[in-house]
py3Dmol code that shows the C-alpha trace and the ligand (Angstrom):
import py3Dmol

protein = """\
ATOM      1  CA  MET A   1      16.262 -47.162   2.340  1.00  0.00           C
ATOM      2  CA  ALA A   2      19.581 -45.384   1.878  1.00  0.00           C
ATOM      3  CA  ALA A   3      20.301 -43.397  -1.208  1.00  0.00           C
ATOM      4  CA  ALA A   4      22.158 -45.086  -4.022  1.00  0.00           C
ATOM      5  CA  GLN A   5      25.925 -45.047  -3.820  1.00  0.00           C
ATOM      6  CA  ASN A   6      27.677 -45.182  -7.153  1.00  0.00           C
ATOM      7  CA  ILE A   7      31.261 -46.357  -7.311  1.00  0.00           C
ATOM      8  CA  VAL A   8      33.972 -45.888  -9.911  1.00  0.00           C
ATOM      9  CA  ILE A   9      37.234 -47.670  -9.429  1.00  0.00           C
ATOM     10  CA  LEU A  10      40.338 -47.164 -11.568  1.00  0.00           C
ATOM     11  CA  THR A  11      43.143 -49.772 -11.572  1.00  0.00           C
ATOM     12  CA  GLY A  12      46.644 -49.372 -12.927  1.00  0.00           C
ATOM     13  CA  ALA A  13      49.887 -51.202 -13.316  1.00  0.00           C
ATOM     14  CA  GLY A  14      50.448 -51.626  -9.607  1.00  0.00           C
ATOM     15  CA  VAL A  15      47.475 -54.076  -9.440  1.00  0.00           C
ATOM     16  CA  SER A  16      48.789 -56.327 -12.252  1.00  0.00           C
ATOM     17  CA  GLY A  17      52.346 -55.940 -10.919  1.00  0.00           C
ATOM     18  CA  GLU A  18      51.384 -57.870  -7.806  1.00  0.00           C
ATOM     19  CA  SER A  19      50.431 -60.813 -10.014  1.00  0.00           C
ATOM     20  CA  GLY A  20      53.912 -60.758 -11.595  1.00  0.00           C
ATOM     21  CA  ILE A  21      52.961 -58.939 -14.780  1.00  0.00           C
ATOM     22  CA  SER A  22      55.930 -56.913 -15.798  1.00  0.00           C
ATOM     23  CA  THR A  23      55.348 -53.462 -17.154  1.00  0.00           C
ATOM     24  CA  PHE A  24      55.767 -53.289 -20.876  1.00  0.00           C
ATOM     25  CA  ARG A  25      59.096 -51.653 -20.228  1.00  0.00           C
ATOM     26  CA  ASP A  26      60.421 -55.083 -19.210  1.00  0.00           C
ATOM     27  CA  ALA A  27      58.777 -57.350 -21.727  1.00  0.00           C
ATOM     28  CA  GLY A  28      61.237 -59.298 -23.650  1.00  0.00           C
ATOM     29  CA  GLY A  29      63.918 -56.616 -23.476  1.00  0.00           C
ATOM     30  CA  LEU A  30      62.565 -55.128 -26.721  1.00  0.00           C
ATOM     31  CA  TRP A  31      61.698 -51.950 -24.894  1.00  0.00           C
ATOM     32  CA  GLU A  32      65.392 -51.386 -24.125  1.00  0.00           C
ATOM     33  CA  THR A  33      66.602 -51.867 -27.705  1.00  0.00           C
ATOM     34  CA  HIS A  34      63.840 -50.021 -29.443  1.00  0.00           C
ATOM     35  CA  HIS A  35      62.224 -46.612 -29.156  1.00  0.00           C
ATOM     36  CA  PHE A  36      58.714 -46.780 -27.663  1.00  0.00           C
ATOM     37  CA  GLU A  37      57.285 -45.358 -30.805  1.00  0.00           C
ATOM     38  CA  ASP A  38      58.516 -48.358 -32.752  1.00  0.00           C
ATOM     39  CA  LEU A  39      56.596 -50.718 -30.451  1.00  0.00           C
ATOM     40  CA  ALA A  40      53.558 -48.850 -29.401  1.00  0.00           C
ATOM     41  CA  SER A  41      52.418 -46.314 -32.049  1.00  0.00           C
ATOM     42  CA  PRO A  42      50.502 -46.483 -35.266  1.00  0.00           C
ATOM     43  CA  GLU A  43      53.531 -45.198 -37.154  1.00  0.00           C
ATOM     44  CA  GLY A  44      55.795 -47.856 -35.631  1.00  0.00           C
ATOM     45  CA  PHE A  45      53.264 -50.559 -36.634  1.00  0.00           C
ATOM     46  CA  HIS A  46      53.223 -49.188 -40.175  1.00  0.00           C
ATOM     47  CA  ARG A  47      57.048 -49.310 -40.391  1.00  0.00           C
ATOM     48  CA  ASP A  48      57.529 -52.695 -38.848  1.00  0.00           C
ATOM     49  CA  PRO A  49      54.350 -54.632 -38.068  1.00  0.00           C
ATOM     50  CA  ALA A  50      56.324 -57.883 -37.412  1.00  0.00           C
ATOM     51  CA  LEU A  51      58.308 -56.270 -34.573  1.00  0.00           C
ATOM     52  CA  VAL A  52      55.122 -54.839 -32.982  1.00  0.00           C
ATOM     53  CA  HIS A  53      53.431 -58.236 -33.146  1.00  0.00           C
ATOM     54  CA  ARG A  54      56.518 -59.903 -31.556  1.00  0.00           C
ATOM     55  CA  PHE A  55      56.393 -57.418 -28.717  1.00  0.00           C
ATOM     56  CA  TYR A  56      52.668 -57.969 -28.042  1.00  0.00           C
ATOM     57  CA  ASN A  57      52.992 -61.774 -28.545  1.00  0.00           C
ATOM     58  CA  LEU A  58      55.436 -61.855 -25.730  1.00  0.00           C
ATOM     59  CA  ARG A  59      53.167 -59.861 -23.541  1.00  0.00           C
ATOM     60  CA  ARG A  60      50.105 -61.976 -24.462  1.00  0.00           C
ATOM     61  CA  ALA A  61      52.034 -65.187 -23.759  1.00  0.00           C
ATOM     62  CA  GLN A  62      52.764 -63.852 -20.295  1.00  0.00           C
ATOM     63  CA  LEU A  63      49.044 -64.072 -19.387  1.00  0.00           C
ATOM     64  CA  HIS A  64      49.314 -67.850 -19.241  1.00  0.00           C
ATOM     65  CA  SER A  65      51.761 -67.730 -16.354  1.00  0.00           C
ATOM     66  CA  VAL A  66      49.957 -65.308 -14.071  1.00  0.00           C
ATOM     67  CA  ALA A  67      46.808 -65.450 -11.948  1.00  0.00           C
ATOM     68  CA  PRO A  68      44.466 -62.853 -10.404  1.00  0.00           C
ATOM     69  CA  ASN A  69      45.645 -61.684  -6.910  1.00  0.00           C
ATOM     70  CA  ALA A  70      43.750 -60.738  -3.782  1.00  0.00           C
ATOM     71  CA  ALA A  71      43.019 -57.250  -5.156  1.00  0.00           C
ATOM     72  CA  HIS A  72      41.429 -58.594  -8.367  1.00  0.00           C
ATOM     73  CA  LEU A  73      39.375 -61.085  -6.350  1.00  0.00           C
ATOM     74  CA  ALA A  74      38.247 -58.492  -3.826  1.00  0.00           C
ATOM     75  CA  LEU A  75      37.135 -56.131  -6.623  1.00  0.00           C
ATOM     76  CA  ALA A  76      34.993 -58.929  -8.185  1.00  0.00           C
ATOM     77  CA  GLU A  77      33.499 -59.821  -4.776  1.00  0.00           C
ATOM     78  CA  TRP A  78      32.840 -56.086  -4.142  1.00  0.00           C
ATOM     79  CA  GLU A  79      30.943 -55.752  -7.441  1.00  0.00           C
ATOM     80  CA  SER A  80      28.665 -58.727  -6.484  1.00  0.00           C
ATOM     81  CA  ALA A  81      28.165 -57.382  -2.965  1.00  0.00           C
ATOM     82  CA  TRP A  82      27.228 -53.980  -4.344  1.00  0.00           C
ATOM     83  CA  ALA A  83      24.248 -55.248  -6.336  1.00  0.00           C
ATOM     84  CA  GLY A  84      21.193 -53.163  -5.381  1.00  0.00           C
ATOM     85  CA  ARG A  85      23.200 -50.415  -3.645  1.00  0.00           C
ATOM     86  CA  GLY A  86      24.174 -48.402  -6.730  1.00  0.00           C
ATOM     87  CA  ASN A  87      26.268 -48.572  -9.884  1.00  0.00           C
ATOM     88  CA  PHE A  88      29.629 -50.196  -9.834  1.00  0.00           C
ATOM     89  CA  LEU A  89      32.072 -49.542 -12.588  1.00  0.00           C
ATOM     90  CA  LEU A  90      35.634 -50.844 -12.697  1.00  0.00           C
ATOM     91  CA  VAL A  91      37.914 -49.022 -15.189  1.00  0.00           C
ATOM     92  CA  THR A  92      41.330 -50.356 -15.855  1.00  0.00           C
ATOM     93  CA  GLN A  93      44.429 -49.104 -17.562  1.00  0.00           C
ATOM     94  CA  ASN A  94      45.738 -52.666 -17.670  1.00  0.00           C
ATOM     95  CA  VAL A  95      45.646 -54.622 -20.896  1.00  0.00           C
ATOM     96  CA  ASP A  96      45.788 -58.060 -19.221  1.00  0.00           C
ATOM     97  CA  ASP A  97      42.693 -60.153 -18.497  1.00  0.00           C
ATOM     98  CA  LEU A  98      43.124 -60.672 -14.723  1.00  0.00           C
ATOM     99  CA  HIS A  99      40.022 -58.682 -13.717  1.00  0.00           C
ATOM    100  CA  GLU A 100      37.816 -60.848 -15.995  1.00  0.00           C
ATOM    101  CA  ARG A 101      39.463 -64.022 -14.673  1.00  0.00           C
ATOM    102  CA  ALA A 102      38.691 -62.856 -11.099  1.00  0.00           C
ATOM    103  CA  GLY A 103      35.123 -62.414 -12.100  1.00  0.00           C
ATOM    104  CA  SER A 104      34.628 -58.756 -12.664  1.00  0.00           C
ATOM    105  CA  LYS A 105      31.718 -57.956 -15.070  1.00  0.00           C
ATOM    106  CA  SER A 106      31.163 -54.208 -15.108  1.00  0.00           C
ATOM    107  CA  LEU A 107      34.662 -53.489 -16.501  1.00  0.00           C
ATOM    108  CA  LEU A 108      36.099 -51.128 -19.079  1.00  0.00           C
ATOM    109  CA  HIS A 109      39.530 -51.514 -20.569  1.00  0.00           C
ATOM    110  CA  MET A 110      40.465 -47.940 -21.415  1.00  0.00           C
ATOM    111  CA  HIS A 111      43.860 -48.902 -22.918  1.00  0.00           C
ATOM    112  CA  GLY A 112      42.525 -51.990 -24.836  1.00  0.00           C
ATOM    113  CA  GLU A 113      43.132 -55.669 -24.322  1.00  0.00           C
ATOM    114  CA  LEU A 114      46.046 -58.018 -25.078  1.00  0.00           C
ATOM    115  CA  ARG A 115      43.700 -60.834 -25.875  1.00  0.00           C
ATOM    116  CA  LYS A 116      41.948 -59.031 -28.738  1.00  0.00           C
ATOM    117  CA  LEU A 117      43.004 -57.954 -32.199  1.00  0.00           C
ATOM    118  CA  ARG A 118      41.468 -55.264 -34.245  1.00  0.00           C
ATOM    119  CA  CYS A 119      41.394 -54.880 -38.051  1.00  0.00           C
ATOM    120  CA  ALA A 120      42.749 -51.518 -38.920  1.00  0.00           C
ATOM    121  CA  ALA A 121      40.954 -51.633 -42.244  1.00  0.00           C
ATOM    122  CA  CYS A 122      37.351 -52.299 -41.071  1.00  0.00           C
ATOM    123  CA  GLY A 123      37.504 -51.863 -37.305  1.00  0.00           C
ATOM    124  CA  THR A 124      36.295 -55.371 -36.409  1.00  0.00           C
ATOM    125  CA  VAL A 125      37.587 -56.591 -33.003  1.00  0.00           C
ATOM    126  CA  THR A 126      38.148 -60.244 -32.433  1.00  0.00           C
ATOM    127  CA  PRO A 127      39.335 -62.340 -29.435  1.00  0.00           C
ATOM    128  CA  HIS A 128      42.782 -63.730 -30.078  1.00  0.00           C
ATOM    129  CA  LEU A 129      44.837 -65.732 -27.528  1.00  0.00           C
ATOM    130  CA  ALA A 130      47.593 -67.176 -29.740  1.00  0.00           C
ATOM    131  CA  ASP A 131      50.476 -65.369 -31.362  1.00  0.00           C
ATOM    132  CA  ALA A 132      49.503 -62.895 -34.009  1.00  0.00           C
ATOM    133  CA  SER A 133      51.384 -62.297 -37.295  1.00  0.00           C
ATOM    134  CA  VAL A 134      51.485 -59.897 -40.160  1.00  0.00           C
ATOM    135  CA  ASP A 135      49.920 -62.294 -42.681  1.00  0.00           C
ATOM    136  CA  MET A 136      46.740 -62.769 -40.689  1.00  0.00           C
ATOM    137  CA  ARG A 137      43.521 -62.241 -42.624  1.00  0.00           C
ATOM    138  CA  CYS A 138      40.570 -60.318 -41.176  1.00  0.00           C
ATOM    139  CA  THR A 139      37.589 -62.751 -40.996  1.00  0.00           C
ATOM    140  CA  ALA A 140      35.205 -59.777 -41.370  1.00  0.00           C
ATOM    141  CA  CYS A 141      36.535 -57.908 -44.391  1.00  0.00           C
ATOM    142  CA  GLY A 142      38.936 -60.579 -45.769  1.00  0.00           C
ATOM    143  CA  GLN A 143      41.860 -58.186 -46.049  1.00  0.00           C
ATOM    144  CA  THR A 144      45.423 -59.273 -45.034  1.00  0.00           C
ATOM    145  CA  GLY A 145      48.015 -57.197 -43.201  1.00  0.00           C
ATOM    146  CA  TYR A 146      45.654 -55.016 -41.134  1.00  0.00           C
ATOM    147  CA  MET A 147      45.233 -57.038 -37.968  1.00  0.00           C
ATOM    148  CA  ARG A 148      46.803 -55.176 -35.057  1.00  0.00           C
ATOM    149  CA  PRO A 149      46.766 -55.443 -31.282  1.00  0.00           C
ATOM    150  CA  ASP A 150      43.517 -53.912 -29.850  1.00  0.00           C
ATOM    151  CA  ILE A 151      45.685 -51.664 -27.654  1.00  0.00           C
ATOM    152  CA  VAL A 152      45.613 -47.912 -27.283  1.00  0.00           C
ATOM    153  CA  TRP A 153      48.952 -46.732 -28.557  1.00  0.00           C
ATOM    154  CA  PHE A 154      50.783 -43.440 -28.103  1.00  0.00           C
ATOM    155  CA  GLY A 155      48.909 -40.656 -29.895  1.00  0.00           C
ATOM    156  CA  GLU A 156      45.609 -42.579 -29.799  1.00  0.00           C
ATOM    157  CA  MET A 157      42.458 -41.802 -27.882  1.00  0.00           C
ATOM    158  CA  PRO A 158      41.700 -44.117 -24.916  1.00  0.00           C
ATOM    159  CA  PHE A 159      38.565 -46.256 -25.217  1.00  0.00           C
ATOM    160  CA  HIS A 160      35.176 -45.644 -23.489  1.00  0.00           C
ATOM    161  CA  MET A 161      35.945 -42.080 -22.377  1.00  0.00           C
ATOM    162  CA  GLU A 162      32.320 -40.915 -22.650  1.00  0.00           C
ATOM    163  CA  GLU A 163      31.009 -43.743 -20.604  1.00  0.00           C
ATOM    164  CA  ILE A 164      33.778 -43.235 -17.986  1.00  0.00           C
ATOM    165  CA  PHE A 165      33.143 -39.529 -17.635  1.00  0.00           C
ATOM    166  CA  THR A 166      29.380 -40.129 -17.408  1.00  0.00           C
ATOM    167  CA  ALA A 167      30.018 -42.589 -14.516  1.00  0.00           C
ATOM    168  CA  LEU A 168      32.433 -40.115 -12.850  1.00  0.00           C
ATOM    169  CA  ASP A 169      29.687 -37.435 -12.948  1.00  0.00           C
ATOM    170  CA  LYS A 170      27.480 -39.727 -10.985  1.00  0.00           C
ATOM    171  CA  ALA A 171      30.035 -41.157  -8.639  1.00  0.00           C
ATOM    172  CA  ASP A 172      29.646 -40.975  -4.886  1.00  0.00           C
ATOM    173  CA  ILE A 173      32.882 -42.908  -4.313  1.00  0.00           C
ATOM    174  CA  PHE A 174      35.970 -42.872  -6.582  1.00  0.00           C
ATOM    175  CA  ILE A 175      39.057 -45.076  -5.822  1.00  0.00           C
ATOM    176  CA  ALA A 176      42.339 -45.115  -7.722  1.00  0.00           C
ATOM    177  CA  ILE A 177      44.420 -48.197  -7.133  1.00  0.00           C
ATOM    178  CA  GLY A 178      48.050 -48.723  -8.190  1.00  0.00           C
ATOM    179  CA  THR A 179      48.046 -45.936 -10.787  1.00  0.00           C
ATOM    180  CA  SER A 180      51.013 -43.697 -11.379  1.00  0.00           C
ATOM    181  CA  GLY A 181      48.752 -40.606 -11.552  1.00  0.00           C
ATOM    182  CA  VAL A 182      50.735 -39.198 -14.428  1.00  0.00           C
ATOM    183  CA  VAL A 183      49.009 -40.758 -17.427  1.00  0.00           C
ATOM    184  CA  TYR A 184      46.243 -38.551 -18.859  1.00  0.00           C
ATOM    185  CA  PRO A 185      43.302 -38.566 -19.063  1.00  0.00           C
ATOM    186  CA  ALA A 186      43.063 -41.075 -16.178  1.00  0.00           C
ATOM    187  CA  ALA A 187      45.049 -38.690 -13.922  1.00  0.00           C
ATOM    188  CA  ASP A 188      42.137 -36.304 -14.242  1.00  0.00           C
ATOM    189  CA  PHE A 189      39.407 -38.761 -13.133  1.00  0.00           C
ATOM    190  CA  VAL A 190      39.715 -37.819  -9.441  1.00  0.00           C
ATOM    191  CA  GLN A 191      39.217 -34.136 -10.282  1.00  0.00           C
ATOM    192  CA  GLN A 192      36.244 -34.992 -12.472  1.00  0.00           C
ATOM    193  CA  ALA A 193      34.740 -37.047  -9.618  1.00  0.00           C
ATOM    194  CA  ARG A 194      35.352 -34.292  -7.071  1.00  0.00           C
ATOM    195  CA  ALA A 195      33.719 -31.658  -9.192  1.00  0.00           C
ATOM    196  CA  ASN A 196      30.529 -33.611  -9.807  1.00  0.00           C
ATOM    197  CA  GLY A 197      28.501 -31.937  -6.954  1.00  0.00           C
ATOM    198  CA  ARG A 198      27.835 -35.156  -5.120  1.00  0.00           C
ATOM    199  CA  ALA A 199      30.476 -34.716  -2.408  1.00  0.00           C
ATOM    200  CA  CYS A 200      32.302 -37.671  -3.868  1.00  0.00           C
ATOM    201  CA  HIS A 201      34.577 -39.535  -1.527  1.00  0.00           C
ATOM    202  CA  THR A 202      37.995 -40.161  -3.135  1.00  0.00           C
ATOM    203  CA  TYR A 203      40.522 -42.703  -2.181  1.00  0.00           C
ATOM    204  CA  GLU A 204      43.947 -43.642  -3.386  1.00  0.00           C
ATOM    205  CA  ILE A 205      45.524 -47.040  -2.717  1.00  0.00           C
ATOM    206  CA  ASN A 206      49.163 -47.096  -3.607  1.00  0.00           C
ATOM    207  CA  PRO A 207      52.331 -48.156  -1.729  1.00  0.00           C
ATOM    208  CA  LYS A 208      53.970 -45.131  -3.266  1.00  0.00           C
ATOM    209  CA  PRO A 209      51.143 -42.481  -3.262  1.00  0.00           C
ATOM    210  CA  THR A 210      51.065 -40.104  -6.099  1.00  0.00           C
ATOM    211  CA  GLY A 211      51.153 -37.079  -3.831  1.00  0.00           C
ATOM    212  CA  SER A 212      47.957 -35.681  -5.397  1.00  0.00           C
ATOM    213  CA  SER A 213      46.084 -33.531  -2.965  1.00  0.00           C
ATOM    214  CA  ALA A 214      42.877 -34.410  -4.796  1.00  0.00           C
ATOM    215  CA  PHE A 215      42.409 -37.656  -2.845  1.00  0.00           C
ATOM    216  CA  GLY A 216      40.475 -37.360   0.382  1.00  0.00           C
ATOM    217  CA  THR A 217      41.899 -40.618   1.784  1.00  0.00           C
ATOM    218  CA  VAL A 218      45.322 -42.079   0.899  1.00  0.00           C
ATOM    219  CA  ILE A 219      46.028 -45.652   1.808  1.00  0.00           C
ATOM    220  CA  ALA A 220      49.753 -46.193   1.404  1.00  0.00           C
ATOM    221  CA  GLU A 221      49.510 -49.950   0.976  1.00  0.00           C
ATOM    222  CA  ALA A 222      49.787 -52.651  -1.579  1.00  0.00           C
ATOM    223  CA  ALA A 223      46.523 -53.303  -3.518  1.00  0.00           C
ATOM    224  CA  THR A 224      46.426 -56.969  -2.324  1.00  0.00           C
ATOM    225  CA  THR A 225      46.007 -55.748   1.333  1.00  0.00           C
ATOM    226  CA  GLY A 226      44.574 -52.317   0.853  1.00  0.00           C
ATOM    227  CA  VAL A 227      41.697 -53.221  -1.582  1.00  0.00           C
ATOM    228  CA  PRO A 228      40.234 -56.001   0.680  1.00  0.00           C
ATOM    229  CA  ARG A 229      40.439 -53.819   3.686  1.00  0.00           C
ATOM    230  CA  LEU A 230      38.811 -50.798   2.120  1.00  0.00           C
ATOM    231  CA  MET A 231      36.090 -53.066   0.663  1.00  0.00           C
ATOM    232  CA  ARG A 232      35.222 -54.375   4.100  1.00  0.00           C
ATOM    233  CA  GLU A 233      35.237 -50.861   5.536  1.00  0.00           C
ATOM    234  CA  ILE A 234      32.914 -49.498   2.836  1.00  0.00           C
ATOM    235  CA  LEU A 235      30.639 -52.497   2.682  1.00  0.00           C
ATOM    236  CA  GLY A 236      30.209 -52.181   6.485  1.00  0.00           C
TER     237      GLY A 236
END
"""
ligand_1 = """\
1
ZN
Zn 38.722 -56.203 -41.418
"""
view = py3Dmol.view(width=600, height=400)
view.addModel(protein, "pdb")
view.setStyle({"model": 0}, {"cartoon": {"style": "trace"}})
view.addModel(ligand_1, "xyz")
view.setStyle({"model": 1}, {"stick": {}})
view.zoomTo()
view.show()
């Protein structure tokens, strides 16, 4: 029996972009008329929570009009096909729910999720698909005015970092798909994987490669074609 092969895959905005999800810089034009700190920081939320809710309500509403693409579907298929061969972990920087809707199970949202709210008073996270507003009450602690998007904002620590770095330390294959390569700590994942002593194979799939020399294989292709192709190649 062949040795276990552990895979860690990181997806970024390019994967959602092919489903028609605009980056938050396009959402509703608010990004153009407001400073990013007003829309995506704890201080901005403190100053004007109604504005921040409006911004994320627009983004959350966008989820209804998009569907998983061939890259999302291939990653879900890959996970099923990998059962028994090793660990499979999908890490996404995307805050939409397209990986879940495609069927991915072993999935970590390092930047949070649009379809969840978090109470800033007690920390309780609840699924929430409708518009959110300032006067919402937390069902756990009963306080009003603390419900915020469960999104990692500027100046906040990404979620699940310990779990992600533990997986990178055991990874035999690391693949970054549609990520800009400039947002830390995700930009360091490839280095972490390469340094783990397991001769980890590293791949980048991106129509506009980041230019990082840390990747052993660069596939300059859209995720919708590059992911299914690499999956077939690695599955054999
Ligand atoms: Zn609460």
